[in-house]
C-alpha positions as CSV (number, residue, x, y, z in Angstrom):
1,X,76.2,115.1,11.7
2,X,72.7,116.1,12.5
3,X,70.7,118.8,10.9
4,X,71.7,121.4,13.7
5,X,75.4,120.8,13.3
6,X,75.0,120.8,9.4
7,X,73.2,124.2,9.3
8,X,75.7,125.4,11.8
9,X,78.7,124.3,9.6
10,X,77.2,125.9,6.6
11,X,77.3,129.0,8.8
12,X,80.5,128.9,10.1
13,X,82.3,127.5,7.0
14,X,80.3,129.0,3.9
15,X,82.4,127.1,1.5
16,X,81.3,126.3,-2.1
17,X,81.4,122.5,-0.6
18,X,78.8,123.3,2.1
19,X,76.5,125.2,-0.3
20,X,76.6,122.4,-3.1
21,X,75.9,119.8,-0.2
22,X,73.0,122.1,0.9
23,X,71.4,122.5,-2.3
24,X,71.5,118.9,-3.1
25,X,70.1,117.9,0.4
26,X,67.4,120.6,-0.2
27,X,66.2,119.2,-3.6
28,X,66.0,115.8,-2.2
29,X,63.7,117.1,0.6
30,X,61.8,119.0,-2.3
31,X,61.5,116.1,-4.5
32,X,60.9,113.5,-1.6
33,X,57.9,115.7,-0.4
34,X,56.5,115.9,-3.9
35,X,56.7,112.0,-4.2
36,X,54.9,111.6,-1.2
37,X,52.2,114.0,-2.3
38,X,51.9,111.9,-5.4
39,X,51.8,108.6,-3.6
40,X,49.2,110.0,-1.2
41,X,47.2,111.2,-4.0
42,X,47.4,107.9,-6.0
43,X,46.6,106.1,-2.9
44,X,43.3,108.0,-2.6
45,X,42.2,108.1,-5.9
46,X,42.9,104.5,-6.4
47,X,40.4,103.8,-3.2
48,X,37.6,106.4,-4.5
49,X,38.0,106.6,-8.2
50,X,35.5,109.8,-7.9
51,X,38.8,111.7,-6.6
52,X,41.0,112.0,-9.4
53,X,40.3,111.8,-13.4
54,X,41.9,108.5,-15.1
55,X,44.6,111.0,-16.6
56,X,45.7,112.4,-13.4
57,X,45.8,108.6,-12.1
58,X,48.3,107.8,-14.9
59,X,50.4,110.8,-14.4
60,X,50.3,110.1,-10.7
61,X,51.7,106.7,-11.7
62,X,54.2,108.2,-13.9
63,X,53.2,106.1,-16.8
64,X,52.0,106.7,-20.1
65,X,50.9,104.1,-22.6
66,X,52.6,102.5,-25.8
67,X,51.6,99.9,-28.1
68,X,54.1,96.8,-27.9
69,X,55.3,94.8,-31.1
70,X,51.9,93.1,-30.9
71,X,50.0,96.2,-31.1
72,X,48.9,95.6,-27.4
73,X,48.5,98.7,-25.1
74,X,51.3,98.5,-22.3
75,X,52.2,101.0,-19.4
76,X,55.8,102.4,-19.6
77,X,57.6,104.8,-17.2
78,X,57.2,108.3,-17.8
79,X,59.3,110.7,-15.7
80,X,58.1,114.4,-15.6
81,X,60.2,117.5,-15.5
82,X,60.5,118.6,-12.0
83,X,58.6,121.9,-11.8
84,X,55.6,120.8,-13.9
85,X,55.5,117.6,-11.6
86,X,55.9,119.8,-8.5
87,X,52.7,122.1,-9.3
88,X,50.6,118.9,-10.3
89,X,51.7,116.7,-7.1
90,X,50.7,119.6,-4.9
91,X,47.3,120.1,-6.7
92,X,46.6,116.3,-6.6
93,X,47.2,116.4,-2.9
94,X,44.9,119.0,-2.2
95,X,42.2,117.5,-4.6
96,X,42.0,114.2,-2.7
97,X,41.3,116.3,0.4
98,X,38.3,118.2,-1.1
99,X,40.3,121.1,-1.8
100,X,41.2,123.4,-4.2
101,X,44.9,124.7,-4.5
102,X,46.9,126.6,-7.2
103,X,50.5,127.5,-6.1
104,X,51.4,131.2,-6.8
105,X,53.6,131.0,-9.7
106,X,53.3,135.0,-10.4
107,X,55.7,136.0,-7.7
108,X,59.5,136.3,-7.6
109,X,59.8,133.2,-5.2
110,X,58.6,131.2,-8.3
111,X,61.1,132.7,-10.7
112,X,63.7,132.2,-7.9
113,X,62.8,128.2,-7.9
114,X,63.1,127.7,-11.8
115,X,66.4,129.4,-11.6
116,X,67.2,127.2,-8.3
117,X,66.2,124.3,-10.5
118,X,68.9,125.3,-13.3
119,X,71.6,125.8,-10.4
120,X,70.6,122.0,-9.2
121,X,71.0,120.9,-12.6
122,X,74.3,122.1,-13.2
123,X,75.4,120.7,-9.9
124,X,74.0,117.2,-10.6
125,X,75.1,117.3,-14.2
126,X,78.0,119.8,-14.4
127,X,79.3,120.4,-18.0
128,X,82.3,122.6,-16.7
129,X,84.0,123.5,-13.4
130,X,81.9,126.8,-13.5
131,X,78.7,124.8,-13.2
132,X,80.3,123.9,-9.8
133,X,81.0,127.7,-8.5
134,X,78.1,129.4,-7.0
135,X,77.6,133.0,-6.9
136,X,75.9,135.6,-4.7
137,X,73.0,135.8,-7.2
138,X,72.5,132.2,-7.2
139,X,72.7,131.9,-3.5
140,X,69.9,134.6,-3.3
141,X,67.7,132.7,-5.8
142,X,68.4,129.8,-3.5
143,X,67.3,131.6,-0.4
144,X,64.1,133.1,-2.3
145,X,63.1,129.7,-3.7
146,X,63.4,128.0,-0.4
147,X,61.3,130.7,1.1
148,X,58.8,130.4,-1.7
149,X,58.8,126.4,-1.4
150,X,58.1,126.5,2.4
151,X,55.5,129.4,2.1
152,X,53.7,127.3,-0.6
153,X,53.7,124.0,1.1
154,X,52.6,125.4,4.6
155,X,49.8,127.2,2.6
156,X,49.0,123.7,0.9
157,X,48.7,122.1,4.1
158,X,46.4,124.8,5.7
159,X,43.9,124.3,2.7
160,X,44.1,120.8,3.4
161,X,43.5,121.1,7.1
162,X,40.8,123.4,6.4
163,X,39.2,121.1,4.0
164,X,39.6,118.2,6.3
165,X,37.8,120.0,9.0
166,X,35.1,121.1,6.6
167,X,34.1,117.4,5.3
168,X,34.6,116.1,8.9
169,X,32.1,118.4,10.0
170,X,29.8,117.8,7.3
171,X,29.9,113.9,7.3
172,X,29.6,113.9,11.3
């Protein structure tokens, strides 16, 4: 099934199964894009150590440091909560482009994204049958969250494009 037939299926048969599948797939897209933002920022930061702070590099690597039994510092894996990681990933991606970017968390779309994460968590780790049932309010939140995400990412890309053009002209 390609994307077009998948969206058609969701419209022609708006079943709970179709909604759950769409939500899971959408979050895979969001998390995958955030992962790519982090990897690009990390590669740039490791190439030029003036772009990011050591703390940002450590966070982009999803690491923290602990002492082992011999008292020697060693990195361990540190997974971050989705929403703070999403905001951090976008900021670092912009930073390595020489831009400043602040996602707008003062709007309803951000509130909807927070609600959408809770819906997604219930779908991924259901505690009851009710976690698998989606109501109209949850569907509305999902649409508002998706709208916020798309607008935010497009704004991020635009800010980065403008910064790239500025630096390209300045260095030419």
